[in-house]
GUFIVO-280622 format. One record per residue (C-alpha): x, z, y. Coordinates in steps of 0.1 Angstrom, whole numbers, plus 5000, padded with zeros to 4 digits. Example, Ala and Ser with C-alpha at 12.3 -4.5 7.8 and 13.67 -1.06 7.14 Angstrom:
2
(pt (5123, 5078, 4955))
(pt (5137, 5071, 4989))
END
This chain:
264
(pt (5000, 4999, 5005))
(pt (5016, 4993, 5032))
(pt (5019, 5016, 5067))
(pt (4983, 5017, 5083))
(pt (5008, 5017, 5114))
(pt (5009, 4984, 5114))
(pt (4970, 4979, 5111))
(pt (4966, 4972, 5148))
(pt (4992, 4955, 5157))
(pt (4981, 4933, 5179))
(pt (5005, 4900, 5172))
(pt (5006, 4887, 5140))
(pt (5034, 4881, 5115))
(pt (5033, 4866, 5078))
(pt (5056, 4890, 5061))
(pt (5045, 4873, 5023))
(pt (5078, 4865, 5000))
(pt (5071, 4824, 5006))
(pt (5098, 4810, 4971))
(pt (5123, 4785, 4977))
(pt (5119, 4782, 4936))
(pt (5106, 4740, 4929))
(pt (5082, 4719, 4944))
(pt (5077, 4721, 4984))
(pt (5046, 4731, 4991))
(pt (5020, 4705, 4999))
(pt (4994, 4725, 5019))
(pt (5002, 4747, 5048))
(pt (5001, 4779, 5037))
(pt (4990, 4796, 5067))
(pt (4957, 4776, 5074))
(pt (4950, 4779, 5036))
(pt (4949, 4818, 5048))
(pt (4929, 4813, 5072))
(pt (4902, 4804, 5048))
(pt (4907, 4820, 5027))
(pt (4899, 4850, 5054))
(pt (4865, 4834, 5062))
(pt (4860, 4836, 5027))
(pt (4865, 4873, 5019))
(pt (4847, 4878, 5057))
(pt (4815, 4862, 5044))
(pt (4811, 4874, 5011))
(pt (4835, 4906, 5007))
(pt (4866, 4911, 4984))
(pt (4844, 4912, 4946))
(pt (4821, 4885, 4958))
(pt (4849, 4857, 4965))
(pt (4858, 4846, 4933))
(pt (4885, 4830, 4924))
(pt (4868, 4792, 4925))
(pt (4852, 4800, 4958))
(pt (4890, 4810, 4973))
(pt (4907, 4781, 4958))
(pt (4879, 4748, 4973))
(pt (4885, 4763, 5006))
(pt (4917, 4763, 5016))
(pt (4915, 4727, 4990))
(pt (4944, 4737, 4967))
(pt (4939, 4745, 4926))
(pt (4939, 4779, 4910))
(pt (4980, 4774, 4900))
(pt (4988, 4769, 4938))
(pt (4968, 4808, 4951))
(pt (4989, 4821, 4921))
(pt (5022, 4806, 4935))
(pt (5017, 4807, 4973))
(pt (4998, 4840, 4972))
(pt (5002, 4865, 4939))
(pt (4973, 4879, 4934))
(pt (4939, 4876, 4946))
(pt (4940, 4915, 4960))
(pt (4975, 4902, 4976))
(pt (4953, 4876, 4992))
(pt (4930, 4898, 5006))
(pt (4955, 4918, 5019))
(pt (4974, 4899, 5039))
(pt (4941, 4885, 5051))
(pt (4926, 4917, 5063))
(pt (4966, 4921, 5078))
(pt (4962, 4886, 5098))
(pt (4918, 4898, 5106))
(pt (4933, 4928, 5123))
(pt (4959, 4908, 5150))
(pt (4933, 4881, 5157))
(pt (4899, 4883, 5154))
(pt (4897, 4924, 5149))
(pt (4917, 4934, 5170))
(pt (4905, 4937, 5207))
(pt (4883, 4967, 5197))
(pt (4915, 4993, 5194))
(pt (4937, 4972, 5218))
(pt (4910, 4984, 5248))
(pt (4916, 5018, 5238))
(pt (4946, 5020, 5253))
(pt (4940, 4991, 5284))
(pt (4910, 5009, 5306))
(pt (4914, 5041, 5324))
(pt (4889, 5062, 5314))
(pt (4877, 5073, 5281))
(pt (4838, 5067, 5296))
(pt (4853, 5030, 5306))
(pt (4869, 5030, 5273))
(pt (4851, 5038, 5245))
(pt (4822, 5016, 5256))
(pt (4844, 4987, 5262))
(pt (4855, 4993, 5227))
(pt (4822, 4991, 5215))
(pt (4812, 4961, 5235))
(pt (4843, 4940, 5222))
(pt (4828, 4950, 5186))
(pt (4799, 4937, 5187))
(pt (4813, 4900, 5203))
(pt (4836, 4904, 5175))
(pt (4810, 4907, 5146))
(pt (4787, 4884, 5161))
(pt (4818, 4855, 5170))
(pt (4825, 4839, 5132))
(pt (4803, 4816, 5121))
(pt (4805, 4820, 5088))
(pt (4803, 4857, 5089))
(pt (4790, 4889, 5100))
(pt (4800, 4922, 5105))
(pt (4830, 4944, 5102))
(pt (4861, 4927, 5077))
(pt (4875, 4962, 5073))
(pt (4839, 4978, 5074))
(pt (4820, 4961, 5044))
(pt (4847, 4936, 5027))
(pt (4849, 4965, 5000))
(pt (4822, 4989, 5003))
(pt (4811, 5000, 4963))
(pt (4838, 4989, 4950))
(pt (4845, 4983, 4904))
(pt (4867, 5012, 4894))
(pt (4895, 4987, 4884))
(pt (4890, 4978, 4926))
(pt (4894, 5015, 4939))
(pt (4930, 5013, 4950))
(pt (4921, 4982, 4968))
(pt (4884, 5003, 4986))
(pt (4905, 5031, 4997))
(pt (4933, 5011, 5011))
(pt (4906, 5004, 5031))
(pt (4888, 5039, 5033))
(pt (4921, 5047, 5053))
(pt (4917, 5016, 5075))
(pt (4890, 5026, 5087))
(pt (4900, 5062, 5086))
(pt (4931, 5047, 5111))
(pt (4910, 5041, 5131))
(pt (4887, 5080, 5133))
(pt (4921, 5098, 5146))
(pt (4929, 5066, 5169))
(pt (4892, 5073, 5188))
(pt (4898, 5114, 5186))
(pt (4939, 5100, 5199))
(pt (4919, 5094, 5230))
(pt (4887, 5111, 5233))
(pt (4919, 5146, 5238))
(pt (4932, 5125, 5260))
(pt (4905, 5122, 5285))
(pt (4898, 5160, 5279))
(pt (4936, 5165, 5295))
(pt (4932, 5143, 5315))
(pt (4905, 5156, 5331))
(pt (4875, 5130, 5318))
(pt (4862, 5150, 5302))
(pt (4862, 5190, 5299))
(pt (4884, 5211, 5282))
(pt (4855, 5227, 5259))
(pt (4838, 5196, 5240))
(pt (4843, 5187, 5205))
(pt (4861, 5161, 5200))
(pt (4867, 5155, 5165))
(pt (4826, 5156, 5164))
(pt (4821, 5133, 5198))
(pt (4848, 5101, 5181))
(pt (4831, 5104, 5145))
(pt (4798, 5100, 5164))
(pt (4814, 5067, 5180))
(pt (4829, 5056, 5151))
(pt (4794, 5054, 5136))
(pt (4780, 5039, 5156))
(pt (4807, 5011, 5156))
(pt (4807, 5010, 5119))
(pt (4761, 5007, 5120))
(pt (4771, 4978, 5142))
(pt (4791, 4959, 5122))
(pt (4759, 4964, 5097))
(pt (4728, 4957, 5115))
(pt (4751, 4924, 5133))
(pt (4757, 4911, 5090))
(pt (4718, 4929, 5090))
(pt (4714, 4891, 5117))
(pt (4706, 4920, 5154))
(pt (4712, 4898, 5182))
(pt (4741, 4909, 5202))
(pt (4712, 4920, 5228))
(pt (4697, 4947, 5202))
(pt (4734, 4959, 5196))
(pt (4745, 4964, 5233))
(pt (4712, 4983, 5239))
(pt (4722, 5007, 5212))
(pt (4761, 5011, 5227))
(pt (4746, 5012, 5256))
(pt (4726, 5043, 5251))
(pt (4754, 5058, 5228))
(pt (4776, 5065, 5260))
(pt (4742, 5081, 5277))
(pt (4757, 5111, 5248))
(pt (4799, 5106, 5267))
(pt (4784, 5100, 5300))
(pt (4769, 5135, 5303))
(pt (4797, 5152, 5296))
(pt (4819, 5129, 5324))
(pt (4834, 5154, 5347))
(pt (4834, 5149, 5384))
(pt (4866, 5141, 5399))
(pt (4876, 5121, 5418))
(pt (4893, 5096, 5391))
(pt (4856, 5096, 5372))
(pt (4829, 5091, 5395))
(pt (4812, 5063, 5389))
(pt (4780, 5077, 5389))
(pt (4777, 5088, 5421))
(pt (4791, 5048, 5436))
(pt (4763, 5037, 5417))
(pt (4736, 5052, 5417))
(pt (4734, 5061, 5384))
(pt (4706, 5081, 5370))
(pt (4730, 5117, 5357))
(pt (4722, 5123, 5320))
(pt (4710, 5157, 5312))
(pt (4745, 5170, 5290))
(pt (4739, 5170, 5251))
(pt (4760, 5197, 5237))
(pt (4777, 5191, 5213))
(pt (4792, 5213, 5183))
(pt (4785, 5235, 5160))
(pt (4782, 5262, 5187))
(pt (4753, 5249, 5202))
(pt (4724, 5256, 5170))
(pt (4716, 5286, 5186))
(pt (4718, 5273, 5219))
(pt (4683, 5250, 5214))
(pt (4669, 5262, 5193))
(pt (4660, 5292, 5218))
(pt (4653, 5264, 5239))
(pt (4626, 5248, 5209))
(pt (4610, 5290, 5206))
(pt (4609, 5294, 5248))
(pt (4585, 5256, 5251))
(pt (4560, 5265, 5227))
(pt (4558, 5295, 5242))
(pt (4552, 5278, 5275))
(pt (4533, 5253, 5259))
(pt (4504, 5278, 5246))
(pt (4477, 5278, 5254))
(pt (4458, 5307, 5265))
(pt (4429, 5324, 5252))
(pt (4393, 5317, 5265))
(pt (4376, 5339, 5287))
(pt (4339, 5353, 5265))
END
């Protein structure tokens, strides 16, 4: 299993060991890999058969195995290509945008565009490429799970940076926020695969941002709401410490809303 550190490298570099033995190849290996990526993206790892791959690549099975070694090796290369091209944007913007609120919104919007961009497939290859896998493919399934966990760690680090920068209050549950937005991002991918429109997906992004924007701290570098006149959303408590407080609020509302006894 390769190091997860290279998964979000914006530049893709082919690292396969290309043998010089035998006759020279009569096909473009990079183009063949792009065609393999399209098949894996559309059908998933287990759904993509060797016949599907060789047909899309325009090569025969012996040439496929000579060039890539195995279906799993080809899939791993396709994943690296995906994360260096189509799947690179959502992680890149986390570090490019100033505030954590803007960074996470940009990440989610980029995820929507990436999920809808390919005409042959919808959704994220890392999320949907291999979900329920056969026992023989468990190592590859674990490989993808680790990649998804890498996304979670990157997101939590960005939220923690937002706390240090003063974008968020110090008491915010950074792990809970990171888990929430990872869930939103993966859900967007699944909804895109099911045919959801761009309007629906972007609406989900906007709604999800109300949670983070409600925790925005009023600092000189972070006053988007006051500049735009946007209505502030009442902060939503995040984390286990909020449970008792929320139950008390519900009890208070139920007492206030109870009808008074009628006079005889």
